[in-house]
Phi, psi and omega in degrees: 000119180282126182248113186203195183206167175272147182242133177235169180305144182290328184217145177290338173262095191300328182288347178273354181286130182247164176299325179298323176301314179298318182298316181297310186291320182284333170297314179297322180297314180297318180281350173270013177066029177273132176252355177209143170236135177256118176283110186294139183290354176265009183252232183225160167287118191287159179297147177307333179300325179301313183289323177301316182288326175296319175303314182296320184273356181073032180259123177286152181237127167260121184243117169284150161286155190278072175222136185204138162058037180197175175253115187265158181302144179250020181287158180297324180296316181289321178298322179294320178296320180292326178295319178295317179299314181299317179301315182294316182296313184294320179292330180286320192248352189294341179271002177283119185301325189289339184292123181260325180200161175248144173235138185297327183188178174250111169066017175291328175297319176294327184301328177298323177293320178299328182272004181079020181232057194298333185264003180277349183298332181292339182259010177293115188282338180294304185282323187270348179232295189299304183290323179298316181294319180298316180294319180296327183277318189256341179214062191291343184271354178259147181287142178241125176252125188295328179203169176222121002286157182216151170238086196288345183257104183293342182268356181257158181308131180088002183294345179267009183221113182297342181258018182295138176280357187271346178201168177066214182241169186222140168250131184215128177232101172237098202245007185274139173271003184259118179294347173070036182270353180258166183295159177065021175244186182269011179054041172083008182301325181252013182293130190297335181283357173296347179300338180299342177272002181251140178229071183289157176280327174203131185254103189259354172205132171190146182189176186217153184283145170193153173282161178282180174304151184304315181298320179291320180301313182284332176293322178284316183265070188294336180272001181056041179283152172290163177301132185286331178218085184285356186298330182296311182288327178292325179302316183270334180230078186303331182292348179282347183300314180296320179299316180292321178299328181268003178074022183267065186295327181290330173293322178295318177303310182295313185296317182294321178293321179296317178296312179305314184295312184288326179292316177299317177301316181300313182293314181300316180297322177298313181295322179292329177292342180265014181308132188106330170255310178259129186263354179170169179216138177234106183282158177257113355215170185285312186234180182201137178274331183190206179290146177280345188239081183296336178287337181253319179053051189272325179191161182273149160059061188259007173222031187242170176266330177233126190276183187296339177264015178067024176267124174295135176269173176308323181305322181303316185284327176292315180291328177299317178292320181295337180258015177304151179303317178242124185227127172255127184218162176247114181268125179295139172209170184303123176087000179164218186224148176245122178283129181230136176243126177250135182228113179257014177265174178261016179238146179290149178248122179237132180185184179247129178275123180236121182255124182224156173264121180229158173284171177295343177270359177094002180284134181290126178269315188198149174218165180297322180295316177296319179297318182296317180296312183293316184288328177299319178291316182294324185293345176297337184253012185261134173264316183240120180258121176251121191212184166220174187295329181291317179300312182298322181287313185292320187271317187246357179072022180254115185242152175278123182287154176057037184230134175224099186298318185294334179267002180075019183255113181236132175254108185298327178294330176296323179287326174301318180296320178300314181296319180296319180292319177297317179295318181295324183284322189241354178074029179297146173278334179205147175231125177245133183229131175279145183238101181250124174250121186275117173269315175203183179295335185252350183228125180228153162274140187223126179207185180204164179225141175237124178249120179203144179062026180079006180240150177252137178233121181252137178281170169292161183257135178249140169268110189252127168268119191276118170271316178210118181283339183297130178090358180297315179289321178298319181291330174296311180297318179297319179296321180292316179299316178299314182298321180291322178293331176276003178058039172292152176288163189305318182294316178294325181295313181290326177296319181294316182297315181291320179297317178299318181289322178299318178296321181299327179298342181262007186238130177289150179091180184255015181244131183275095187274065176227162178261164177299320180297320179296320178295316181297321180296318178293317180297329181281353176118001180275083178253027185291334184085003179290145177292130179266119181247000000 
């Protein structure tokens, strides 16, 4: 798995770039666990010192030709000029050991789509003929990619789309920290965790907005001016609006860097979990010469790991950990988490996975062993146990047989056995268990069981579209307690509890804003969805 980042010019004044600048940045790249750098096609052909140092540090280089983000002339004069440029570039750099591949350009294939001419990229003569021929003639042993992103095989699925996830490489920017669950938002269209729905073959560009380190910010912004156009950062991080309104720029600096760091870590871990499908990731970007937005000129270095003053940002340290040779991570999936171990060494890794809750300082908060000891003592004083299959399994080692919650497969007899074992061990008068079958992250089957007096009572099952999962379990417990205090019989009690909880899943916030009559109507079978007046 190639672990890397994009590289741009170190300074906007190219003649001011020194060998010492290259030494500092490439030392940081190597110690940041990067195995590849992509020279972006909107930059410059780098100094030989860059390649010498990459050779020394063992960093592979993906080199674009210097064409980017546009549709270039297809005239004979321009094609001839590009042929001369390609000959000069290839003869200069082809003996550099670190170069792994050449790419014709950056996003020119996509540019045809931006211009409303999506199928003309295949006939671009610069990338598909001139540069391809030059590479085949002067550097035939290295791979040539006509553009980036690219889908280089026209006969394979996705070959008609340079941004296809089915082949080649992909550039993807979904940069919002806002899940968009409230009104007047984009409903999660740009929410960064949507990346979980993507399975790229190679991820060559992705990144997130952030301000630079405080010292760099004030060194650049010597007049201490407010951000000239804060709408960009507010768009992706809406919670920064209040901070900016209150003049808390240092809080915005910290928050934006934290989001950038954690989002990049999240994406890198997702791509690494797809090893075998995805062959590598190159985040945008490792370094930065100045501000990314010359029309706004709001702050320097806002999507990089090392800023224009060569200061590593918080992002550098998060991505370094995310690119460790051996990485243990938890990948989000419907209904829970999947533990994944990635190993980029040539030796097997054998060990025991132990999951614990700790503070940011490393202090242990809770463990299963501690939970088992504490709960065993507490359960001696319990009459009614309200639980779910995960609690019973994690704390007491009692599991429902033939059940897979994430696949939506529940065996009700297995839950009867769980309740019987809990009752036998602790002498409970009643055991109530929620029964959740996961259809997707947003849609679940929802039911419940009450075991009391040696009998099991199962509620009807609801197909619930989840607006807010918070408070679902609490509303089940509250509903059951209310039903028992009202001396409902066991079947009516579990129906009331499940109906109350099902309604709560459709309400934002942690408070169940329903009436007893509304719960009773649903429990009695009125699931029509009609407005009750």
